[in-house]
C-alpha positions as CSV (number, residue, x, y, z in Angstrom):
1,M,-46.5,-27.4,47.8
2,L,-49.1,-26.0,50.2
3,I,-50.8,-24.0,47.4
4,H,-51.2,-27.1,45.2
5,L,-52.6,-29.1,48.2
6,L,-55.2,-26.5,48.9
7,Q,-56.2,-26.3,45.2
8,F,-56.8,-30.0,44.8
9,R,-58.0,-31.0,48.2
10,G,-61.6,-30.3,47.4
11,T,-61.4,-32.2,44.1
12,C,-59.8,-35.3,45.6
13,A,-62.2,-35.3,48.6
14,T,-65.3,-35.3,46.3
15,N,-63.9,-37.5,43.6
16,R,-66.7,-39.8,42.4
17,F,-64.3,-42.8,42.0
18,G,-63.7,-43.0,45.7
19,R,-61.2,-42.0,48.4
20,G,-58.3,-44.0,46.9
21,A,-58.7,-42.5,43.5
22,G,-59.0,-39.0,45.0
23,L,-55.7,-39.5,46.9
24,A,-54.0,-40.7,43.7
25,V,-55.2,-37.6,41.8
26,M,-54.0,-35.4,44.6
27,L,-50.6,-37.0,44.7
28,G,-50.3,-36.8,40.9
29,C,-51.2,-33.1,41.0
30,L,-48.7,-32.5,43.8
31,L,-45.9,-34.2,41.9
32,L,-46.7,-32.2,38.8
33,G,-46.8,-29.0,40.9
34,S,-43.5,-29.8,42.5
35,A,-41.8,-30.6,39.2
36,H,-43.2,-27.3,37.7
37,G,-41.9,-25.3,40.6
38,A,-38.5,-27.0,40.4
39,D,-38.2,-26.2,36.7
40,L,-38.7,-22.5,36.9
41,P,-35.3,-21.5,38.3
42,A,-33.7,-23.6,35.5
43,V,-35.9,-22.1,32.8
44,V,-35.2,-18.5,34.0
45,A,-31.4,-19.2,34.2
46,A,-31.5,-20.5,30.6
47,F,-33.7,-17.6,29.4
48,K,-31.8,-14.6,30.9
49,P,-28.9,-14.6,28.4
50,S,-31.4,-13.9,25.6
51,V,-32.7,-10.8,27.3
52,V,-31.0,-7.5,26.4
53,G,-31.3,-3.8,27.1
54,V,-32.2,-1.5,24.2
55,G,-30.9,2.0,23.8
56,S,-28.4,4.3,22.1
57,F,-24.7,5.0,22.7
58,V,-22.6,8.1,22.4
59,K,-19.0,7.7,23.6
60,T,-18.6,11.3,24.6
61,R,-22.0,11.5,26.4
62,S,-22.5,11.1,30.1
63,P,-23.9,8.6,30.7
64,A,-22.8,7.1,27.4
65,V,-25.8,4.8,27.2
66,N,-29.3,6.1,27.0
67,F,-31.4,3.0,28.1
68,S,-34.9,2.9,26.6
69,G,-36.3,-0.6,27.2
70,T,-36.0,-4.3,27.0
71,G,-35.6,-6.7,24.1
72,F,-35.0,-10.4,23.5
73,V,-33.1,-12.4,21.0
74,V,-34.9,-14.8,18.5
75,G,-34.2,-16.6,15.3
76,D,-30.6,-17.1,14.3
77,G,-29.3,-15.1,17.4
78,L,-29.0,-11.8,15.6
79,S,-32.6,-10.7,15.6
80,V,-33.9,-8.7,18.6
81,I,-37.6,-8.0,19.3
82,T,-38.7,-5.0,21.4
83,N,-41.5,-2.4,21.4
84,A,-41.6,0.2,18.6
85,H,-41.8,3.0,21.2
86,V,-38.5,1.8,22.7
87,V,-36.6,2.6,19.5
88,P,-35.5,6.2,19.4
89,D,-37.2,8.2,16.6
90,V,-34.0,10.0,15.7
91,I,-30.4,8.9,16.0
92,D,-27.9,11.8,16.0
93,T,-25.3,10.6,13.5
94,E,-23.4,13.9,13.7
95,K,-22.5,13.0,17.3
96,R,-21.9,9.4,16.3
97,E,-24.8,8.1,18.2
98,A,-25.6,4.5,17.6
99,L,-28.7,2.4,18.2
100,G,-28.0,-1.0,19.8
101,V,-28.5,-3.4,22.6
102,L,-26.8,-3.9,25.9
103,V,-25.6,-7.4,26.8
104,R,-24.4,-8.6,30.2
105,R,-21.0,-10.4,30.1
106,G,-20.2,-11.5,33.6
107,N,-19.6,-8.3,35.5
108,E,-19.2,-6.3,32.3
109,T,-21.8,-4.7,30.0
110,E,-21.2,-4.8,26.2
111,F,-22.9,-2.5,23.7
112,R,-23.8,-4.1,20.3
113,A,-24.8,-1.9,17.5
114,A,-28.0,-2.7,15.7
115,T,-30.1,-1.6,12.7
116,V,-33.9,-1.4,12.4
117,V,-35.3,-4.1,10.1
118,A,-39.0,-3.4,10.5
119,I,-41.4,-1.4,12.7
120,D,-45.0,-2.3,13.4
121,K,-46.4,0.8,15.1
122,T,-50.0,-0.6,15.1
123,H,-48.9,-3.4,17.5
124,D,-46.0,-1.5,18.9
125,L,-43.3,-3.9,17.9
126,A,-39.8,-3.5,16.4
127,H,-37.3,-5.9,14.8
128,L,-33.6,-5.0,15.2
129,R,-30.7,-6.7,13.6
130,L,-27.3,-7.3,15.1
131,T,-23.9,-8.0,13.5
132,G,-21.1,-10.2,14.8
133,A,-21.4,-13.3,16.9
134,P,-25.0,-14.6,17.5
135,L,-26.5,-14.5,21.0
136,P,-28.6,-17.2,22.6
137,A,-32.1,-17.2,21.1
138,V,-35.4,-18.1,22.6
139,K,-38.3,-20.0,21.0
140,L,-41.5,-18.4,19.9
141,G,-44.8,-20.1,20.6
142,Q,-48.3,-19.8,19.1
143,D,-51.3,-17.7,20.2
144,S,-53.1,-21.0,20.6
145,D,-50.6,-21.9,23.4
146,A,-52.0,-19.0,25.5
147,A,-55.2,-19.3,27.6
148,E,-56.9,-17.3,30.3
149,G,-56.0,-18.4,33.7
150,M,-52.5,-19.8,32.8
151,D,-49.4,-18.8,34.7
152,L,-46.8,-16.7,32.9
153,V,-43.6,-15.0,33.7
154,F,-41.8,-12.1,32.1
155,T,-38.1,-11.0,32.3
156,G,-36.7,-7.6,31.7
157,F,-35.3,-4.4,33.3
158,P,-38.1,-2.9,35.4
159,L,-36.4,0.4,36.2
160,G,-33.8,0.3,33.5
161,M,-30.2,1.2,34.4
162,V,-31.3,2.5,37.8
163,L,-30.9,-1.0,39.1
164,G,-28.1,-1.9,36.8
165,L,-28.3,-4.3,33.8
166,H,-29.6,-7.2,35.9
167,P,-32.7,-8.9,34.4
168,A,-35.6,-9.4,36.8
169,T,-38.3,-12.0,36.4
170,H,-41.9,-11.5,37.6
171,R,-44.9,-13.8,37.7
172,A,-48.1,-12.9,35.9
173,L,-51.5,-14.6,35.5
174,L,-53.0,-14.3,32.1
175,A,-56.1,-12.5,33.4
176,A,-58.0,-11.8,30.2
177,I,-57.6,-11.9,26.4
178,T,-59.4,-8.7,25.5
179,P,-59.8,-6.3,22.5
180,I,-57.2,-3.5,22.5
181,V,-59.8,-0.7,22.5
182,M,-61.3,-0.3,26.0
183,P,-65.0,0.6,26.0
184,S,-65.9,4.1,27.1
185,L,-68.7,4.7,29.6
186,S,-69.7,7.9,27.9
187,S,-68.7,10.2,25.0
188,K,-67.3,12.7,27.5
189,S,-64.5,10.2,28.4
190,L,-63.3,9.8,24.8
191,D,-60.1,11.5,23.8
192,V,-58.1,11.8,20.6
193,R,-56.0,8.7,21.3
194,M,-59.1,6.6,21.9
195,I,-60.8,7.8,18.8
196,A,-57.7,7.0,16.8
197,Q,-57.8,3.5,18.1
198,L,-61.4,3.1,17.3
199,Q,-60.6,3.8,13.6
200,R,-58.1,0.9,13.5
201,P,-58.9,-2.7,13.0
202,P,-59.3,-4.2,16.5
203,F,-57.0,-6.9,17.7
204,Q,-56.6,-9.0,20.9
205,I,-54.2,-8.1,23.7
206,Y,-53.3,-10.0,26.9
207,Q,-54.2,-8.4,30.2
208,L,-51.8,-9.7,32.9
209,D,-52.2,-9.8,36.6
210,G,-48.7,-8.5,37.2
211,T,-46.9,-5.2,37.6
212,A,-44.6,-4.0,34.8
213,Y,-42.6,-0.7,34.8
214,P,-41.4,1.5,32.0
215,G,-38.1,-0.4,31.6
216,N,-40.1,-3.6,31.1
217,S,-41.4,-2.3,27.7
218,G,-40.4,-5.0,25.2
219,S,-39.9,-7.8,27.8
220,P,-40.7,-11.3,26.7
221,V,-43.7,-13.0,28.3
222,Y,-43.2,-16.8,28.4
223,D,-44.4,-20.1,29.7
224,P,-42.6,-20.8,33.0
225,G,-42.5,-24.5,32.3
226,T,-41.0,-24.4,28.8
227,G,-39.5,-21.0,28.3
228,V,-41.5,-20.5,25.1
229,V,-42.4,-16.9,24.4
230,L,-46.1,-16.1,24.1
231,A,-46.2,-12.3,24.2
232,V,-44.3,-9.0,24.6
233,I,-44.9,-6.6,27.4
234,N,-46.4,-3.2,26.3
235,M,-46.8,-0.1,28.4
236,T,-48.6,2.3,26.1
237,F,-51.9,1.0,24.8
238,V,-54.0,1.3,27.9
239,K,-51.6,3.4,30.0
240,G,-53.8,6.5,30.2
241,L,-56.7,4.5,31.6
242,K,-55.0,2.0,33.8
243,E,-51.7,3.1,35.2
244,T,-49.3,5.9,35.8
245,A,-46.0,4.0,35.5
246,I,-43.8,4.4,38.6
247,T,-45.9,6.7,40.7
248,N,-49.0,4.6,40.8
249,P,-48.6,1.2,39.1
250,S,-51.9,-0.6,38.9
251,G,-50.8,-4.3,39.0
252,I,-52.3,-4.7,35.6
253,S,-50.0,-4.9,32.6
254,Y,-50.6,-5.6,28.9
255,A,-48.8,-7.8,26.4
256,I,-48.8,-8.2,22.6
257,P,-49.6,-11.8,21.4
258,V,-46.7,-13.6,19.7
259,S,-48.4,-13.9,16.4
260,Y,-47.6,-10.3,15.7
261,V,-43.9,-11.0,16.4
262,R,-44.0,-13.8,13.8
263,D,-45.6,-11.4,11.3
264,L,-43.0,-8.8,11.9
265,L,-40.1,-11.2,11.4
266,Q,-41.5,-11.9,7.9
267,Q,-41.0,-8.2,6.9
268,K,-37.7,-7.2,5.3
């Protein structure tokens, strides 16, 4: 409440329609702010059942589950979106290793097998498909719903199974919508990875004022008022320039716009 009061005090005090109108504007803004803040716990509670862990399972392995990142359920409740780099390159079928997702059921964790439907390595996205009963699905928004300066939240597993399969939610300001290729100050700072990116068609990525960790890869980024997904956390594109994961997180994270998720879901 205090934050909203400070934000709008100057506007109301200098409102050209007079003191009364200024107070009305302030009260309206405060009421909207209060409602927005009160909605967030409910939005997060409704959203969490759609967030899953992604990894592989071998019954005879210790630990049996190899956690690799976060995913979230969309569509008919059997489609899961995550990062491409979260999906293991090789599954050891001889040892009966299975790709799948981890679902929290009260105090228990359930492993659900999954297959890869489509991979988009350019935008680091993957579409997995489950069998069996559908899970709660979240709604996808549009790129036009995102704007610099807006408040966002993301939910995932920041340190994976280290903290247990308990999804955590973090706030993040959409700090910038920027091209994926970061400019280099000189040719000496170019490396093979950056040169490869320069050869690809550029696309926009969201820079977030929030800290994400390796387990957050694939986490959904959504509107805190509506729960509509606007992006997917990514930890690889600018990692070499901006952060060193757990040892020295920068407080700047990156997310893939939701339009690329929509495109991926069209692939069979």
